[in-house]
C-alpha positions in Angstrom: -14.7 -21.3 -1.7 -15.3 -19.3 1.5 -13.7 -15.9 1.9 -13.5 -14.5 5.4 -12.8 -10.8 6.2 -11.3 -10.0 9.6 -8.9 -7.5 11.2 -5.2 -7.7 10.7 -3.4 -10.1 13.0 0.3 -10.4 13.8 0.5 -13.9 12.3 -0.6 -12.4 8.9 2.6 -10.4 8.5 4.9 -12.7 6.5 2.1 -13.9 4.1 1.1 -10.4 3.4 4.7 -9.2 2.9 5.0 -11.9 0.3 1.9 -10.7 -1.5 3.3 -7.2 -1.5 6.6 -8.5 -2.8 4.9 -10.2 -5.8 2.3 -7.4 -6.4 5.0 -4.7 -6.7 7.5 -7.0 -8.5 10.4 -6.2 -6.1 12.4 -9.2 -7.5 12.8 -7.3 -10.8 15.1 -4.7 -9.4 16.8 -6.5 -6.5 18.0 -9.9 -5.2 15.4 -12.2 -3.6 16.8 -11.4 -0.1 16.6 -7.7 -0.6 13.2 -8.0 -2.3 11.9 -9.7 0.9 13.3 -6.9 3.1 11.8 -4.3 0.9 8.3 -5.8 1.2 8.6 -6.0 4.9 9.7 -2.3 5.1 6.7 -1.3 3.0 4.3 -3.4 5.0 5.7 -2.2 8.4 5.4 1.4 7.3 1.8 0.9 6.3 1.1 -0.8 9.6 2.1 2.5 11.3 -0.5 4.3 9.3 -4.0 2.9 9.8 -7.2 3.0 11.9 -9.1 0.3 10.0 -7.9 -3.1 8.7 -9.4 -6.0 6.9 -7.6 -9.1 5.8 -9.2 -11.5 3.3 -8.6 -15.1 4.3 -9.1 -18.1 2.0 -8.7 -21.6 3.2 -7.0 -20.3 6.3 -4.4 -18.3 4.3 -4.3 -14.4 4.0 -4.8 -13.5 0.4 -5.4 -9.7 0.6 -5.4 -6.7 2.9 -6.8 -3.2 3.0 -5.9 -0.5 5.5 -7.9 2.7 5.9 -6.8 5.8 7.9 -9.0 8.3 9.8 -6.4 11.0 9.7 -7.6 13.0 12.7 -7.9 10.0 15.0 -4.8 8.1 13.9 -2.3 7.1 16.5 0.8 5.0 15.9 1.7 2.6 18.7 5.2 2.2 20.0 5.2 -1.5 18.9 4.3 -0.5 15.3 7.1 2.2 15.2 9.7 -0.2 16.6 8.7 -2.8 14.0 9.1 -0.3 11.2 12.5 0.8 12.5 13.8 -2.8 12.7 12.9 -3.5 9.1 14.5 -0.3 7.9 17.7 -1.1 9.8 17.7 -4.6 8.3 17.4 -3.2 4.8 20.2 -0.7 5.4 22.7 -3.4 6.4 23.5 -4.2 2.7 24.8 -1.9 0.0 22.0 -3.1 -2.3 19.4 -2.4 0.4 20.7 1.1 0.8 20.6 1.6 -3.0 17.0 0.5 -3.5 15.9 2.4 -0.4 16.5 5.5 -2.4 13.7 4.4 -4.7 11.3 4.4 -1.7 12.4 7.9 -0.7 11.8 9.2 -4.2 8.4 7.6 -4.4 7.4 9.1 -1.1 8.6 12.5 -2.3 6.5 12.2 -5.5 3.4 11.1 -3.5 3.8 14.1 -1.0 4.1 16.5 -3.9 1.0 15.1 -5.7 -1.3 15.3 -2.7 0.0 18.8 -2.0 -0.9 19.8 -5.5 -4.5 18.7 -4.8 -4.8 21.8 -2.6 -7.0 20.3 0.1 -6.8 18.5 3.4 -8.4 15.1 3.1 -10.0 13.6 6.2 -9.1 10.0 5.3 -6.6 7.9 3.3 -6.7 4.4 1.8 -3.2 3.5 3.1 -2.7 0.0 1.6 -4.6 -2.3 -0.7 -3.2 -5.6 -2.1 -4.6 -8.9 -3.3 -2.6 -12.0 -4.1 -2.3 -12.2 -7.9 -3.3 -15.9 -7.8 -6.7 -15.0 -6.2 -7.8 -12.2 -8.5 -11.1 -12.5 -10.3 -12.8 -14.0 -7.2 -14.3 -10.7 -6.0 -11.9 -10.4 -3.1 -10.7 -6.9 -4.1 -14.3 -5.6 -4.3 -15.1 -7.1 -0.9 -12.1 -5.5 0.7 -12.8 -2.1 -1.0 -16.4 -2.2 0.1 -15.3 -2.8 3.7 -13.2 0.3 3.8 -16.0 2.4 2.1 -18.4 1.2 4.8 -15.9 2.1 7.5 -15.3 5.7 6.2 -19.1 6.2 5.8 -19.7 5.0 9.4 -17.1 7.5 10.6 -18.7 10.3 8.6 -15.6 10.7 6.5 -17.0 12.0 3.3 -13.8 11.9 1.2 -10.6 10.0 1.0 -7.5 9.6 -1.2 -4.9 7.1 -2.2 -1.6 6.9 -4.0 -1.0 4.4 -6.8 1.1 4.0 -9.9 1.6 2.1 -13.2 2.9 -1.0 -11.4 -0.6 -1.5 -10.0 -4.0 -2.2 -11.4 -5.0 1.4 -11.1 -8.0 0.9 -13.5 -9.7 -0.9 -10.6 -10.1 2.3 -8.7 -11.7 4.0 -11.7 -14.2 1.2 -12.0 -15.0 1.7 -8.3 -15.9 5.4 -8.9 -12.6 7.0 -7.8 -11.4 10.1 -9.7 -7.8 10.7 -10.7 -6.8 14.2 -9.4 -3.1 14.4 -10.1 -0.4 12.5 -12.0 3.3 12.7 -12.4 5.9 10.8 -14.5 9.3 10.0 -13.0 12.3 8.3 -14.6 14.3 6.0 -12.4 17.9 5.1 -13.3 18.4 1.4 -12.4 21.2 -0.9 -13.6 22.1 1.4 -16.5 18.5 1.6 -17.7 15.9 4.3 -17.6 12.6 3.1 -16.2 9.5 5.4 -16.6 6.7 5.2 -14.0 3.6 7.3 -13.7 2.3 8.1 -10.2 -1.3 9.1 -9.4 -3.5 10.5 -6.7 -7.1 9.3 -6.8 -9.9 10.4 -4.5 -13.5 9.3 -3.7 -16.4 11.5 -2.5 -19.6 10.2 -1.0 
């Protein structure tokens, strides 16, 4: 088994969107078609928001990604922004898509509130981190995480933060030395059911 780490490439897009779809269980609260669109909206949004990328490749197939952002030096290209807009428009073409998009808006609002409550301006952000569930336990997550740590250190960025929640393996971040700074519970009303989720901000200081 040989794992290669390299920069994100355009041809990685659909494989990584599928990993995101499975990681965040989008099929649990939408149809397969909408779940795919949701994953592409999320990935496209993350791709407008990074200065460092590493994709883990196993047997020629992308199996994980990490994106880091140097906030002061970040610039979003026109191509990235157009890609994001196209995926959002595709999602909004269906009633179901418009409905589930409200969940995204709520999550973004919770995240903004949490980082505001931290009362500081971070120089860097870990913007995306996902590993294929079928490849966990192979050390891929640790390799990707170390790559972004090395990047931030090389850029003299002595602190960074990330958002996560109870749909993710947030314990991983604690094992890597990150500290939970804020948390908030939110109740979503979906298909006549109340679904509780906890949202967190973690940070890391060198």
